[in-house]
C-alpha positions as CSV (number, residue, x, y, z in Angstrom):
1,M,11.4,11.3,28.2
2,T,15.2,11.1,28.4
3,E,17.5,9.9,25.7
4,S,18.1,6.6,27.6
5,L,14.4,5.8,28.1
6,F,13.8,6.6,24.4
7,H,16.6,4.1,23.5
8,R,15.4,1.6,25.9
9,D,11.7,1.7,24.8
10,Y,11.9,2.6,21.3
11,L,15.0,1.6,19.4
12,P,14.8,-2.0,19.9
13,L,11.6,-2.2,18.1
14,A,13.3,-1.3,14.6
15,D,13.2,-4.7,13.3
16,T,9.6,-5.3,14.1
17,L,8.5,-1.9,12.7
18,Y,10.6,-2.4,9.5
19,R,8.8,-5.7,9.0
20,I,5.4,-4.3,9.4
21,A,6.3,-1.4,7.2
22,F,7.7,-3.6,4.5
23,Y,4.5,-5.8,4.8
24,L,2.2,-2.6,4.1
25,L,4.4,-0.9,1.7
26,E,5.7,-3.8,-0.2
27,S,9.1,-1.9,-0.7
28,E,12.5,-2.1,1.0
29,A,13.3,1.8,0.5
30,E,9.9,2.8,1.3
31,A,9.7,0.7,4.6
32,E,13.2,2.1,5.6
33,D,12.2,5.5,4.9
34,A,8.7,5.0,6.8
35,V,10.6,3.7,10.0
36,Q,12.9,6.6,9.7
37,E,10.0,9.0,9.7
38,L,8.7,7.1,12.6
39,Y,11.8,7.7,14.6
40,L,12.0,11.3,13.9
41,R,8.6,11.9,14.8
42,L,8.9,10.0,18.1
43,W,12.2,11.8,18.9
44,E,10.5,15.2,17.9
45,S,7.6,14.4,20.5
46,R,9.6,12.6,23.1
47,D,8.6,15.1,25.8
48,S,4.9,13.9,25.3
49,L,5.8,10.2,25.3
50,D,6.4,9.8,29.2
51,G,2.4,9.0,29.3
52,I,2.6,6.2,26.8
53,R,2.1,2.9,28.6
54,L,2.6,0.8,25.7
55,P,5.3,2.0,23.6
56,K,5.5,-0.9,21.0
57,A,1.5,-0.5,20.3
58,Y,2.0,3.3,20.0
59,A,4.9,3.0,17.7
60,I,3.0,0.5,15.6
61,R,0.0,2.6,15.1
62,M,2.1,5.8,14.4
63,L,3.7,3.6,11.7
64,K,0.6,2.3,10.2
65,N,-0.5,5.8,9.9
66,I,2.7,6.9,8.1
67,C,2.3,3.8,5.9
68,I,-1.2,4.7,5.0
69,D,-0.2,8.2,4.1
70,R,2.4,7.0,1.9
71,I,0.3,4.7,0.1
72,R,-2.3,7.4,-0.5
73,K,0.2,9.8,-1.6
74,A,1.7,7.1,-4.1
75,S,-1.5,6.4,-5.5
76,H,-2.2,9.9,-6.2
77,E,1.3,10.5,-7.9
78,T,0.8,7.5,-10.1
79,C,-2.7,7.9,-11.2
80,P,-2.9,11.7,-12.7
81,E,-6.5,12.9,-13.2
82,E,-5.9,13.4,-17.1
83,L,-3.4,11.6,-19.1
84,P,-1.2,14.0,-21.2
85,Q,-2.2,14.0,-25.0
86,T,0.8,12.6,-26.9
87,G,-0.6,13.3,-30.6
88,F,0.5,9.6,-31.3
89,D,-1.8,7.5,-33.3
90,P,-1.2,4.0,-33.1
91,A,-0.7,1.8,-36.3
92,P,-3.4,-0.7,-36.9
93,D,-1.4,-3.5,-36.0
94,D,-0.5,-2.0,-32.6
95,A,-4.1,-1.3,-31.9
96,L,-4.8,-5.2,-32.8
97,D,-2.0,-6.1,-30.3
98,A,-3.5,-3.8,-27.8
99,R,-7.0,-5.3,-28.1
100,A,-5.5,-8.9,-27.9
101,R,-3.6,-7.8,-24.8
102,L,-6.8,-6.2,-23.1
103,D,-8.8,-9.5,-24.1
104,K,-6.0,-11.5,-22.3
105,V,-6.3,-9.2,-19.3
106,L,-10.0,-9.4,-19.1
107,E,-10.1,-13.3,-19.4
108,A,-7.5,-13.5,-16.5
109,V,-9.7,-11.1,-14.4
110,K,-12.8,-13.2,-15.1
111,A,-10.7,-16.3,-14.1
112,L,-9.7,-15.0,-10.6
113,P,-11.2,-16.0,-7.4
114,E,-14.4,-14.1,-6.5
115,R,-12.9,-12.4,-3.6
116,Q,-9.7,-11.2,-5.6
117,R,-11.7,-10.1,-8.5
118,I,-14.0,-8.1,-6.1
119,V,-11.1,-6.3,-4.4
120,L,-9.4,-5.6,-7.7
121,I,-12.5,-4.2,-9.2
122,L,-13.4,-2.0,-6.4
123,R,-9.6,-0.7,-6.1
124,T,-8.7,-0.2,-9.7
125,V,-12.3,0.4,-11.4
126,D,-13.9,2.1,-8.5
127,G,-10.7,3.9,-7.0
128,L,-11.7,2.8,-3.5
129,S,-9.1,3.1,-0.8
130,Y,-8.2,-0.2,1.0
131,E,-10.4,1.1,3.9
132,E,-13.4,1.6,2.0
133,I,-13.0,-1.9,0.4
134,A,-12.6,-3.4,3.8
135,E,-15.9,-1.6,5.0
136,R,-18.0,-2.6,1.8
137,T,-16.7,-6.3,1.9
138,G,-16.4,-6.9,5.6
139,M,-12.9,-8.0,5.2
140,N,-9.8,-6.8,7.2
141,Y,-7.8,-4.1,5.7
142,L,-4.8,-6.4,5.4
143,T,-6.8,-9.0,3.7
144,C,-7.7,-6.6,1.1
145,R,-4.1,-5.7,0.5
146,V,-3.1,-9.4,0.1
147,L,-6.1,-10.4,-2.2
148,L,-5.1,-7.4,-4.5
149,S,-1.5,-8.4,-4.6
150,Q,-2.4,-12.0,-5.4
151,A,-4.9,-10.8,-8.1
152,R,-2.3,-8.6,-9.8
153,S,0.2,-11.5,-9.6
154,R,-2.0,-13.9,-11.3
155,I,-3.0,-11.4,-14.0
156,K,0.8,-10.6,-14.6
157,S,1.4,-14.4,-15.0
158,K,-1.3,-14.9,-17.6
159,V,-0.9,-11.8,-19.7
């Protein structure tokens, strides 16, 4: 693929691709990085792009895969297998505060609509990926993400 065809077919998709990445990643910086990574991959494989009939669909599929990889990587980085030992013993008042807060969180989870509660539990307690949740519940992958986001927002507002 020539540079001019690349500019014609792929560069005008930047805004659409950014919006999709932002929807999936929920972060401006991550969305920008994902789109930049996509364009880098497309440019590096430009010799094989001549056979692509639907450049927009191809770019969106690649972007979705990049975003999924970023989400998986972030979930592994934020959830270490074992928490470090701090040697910190909480004061009795701190333990009571923690227990009260836990009770509030549990009440907020119980008050969630059923679909939100199911997705939240499957994701946080069972540690399932969005794809696995979608398979188990029969919901769309993006619906699972939206429901989880809504559930977390409701819990934050009540705690």
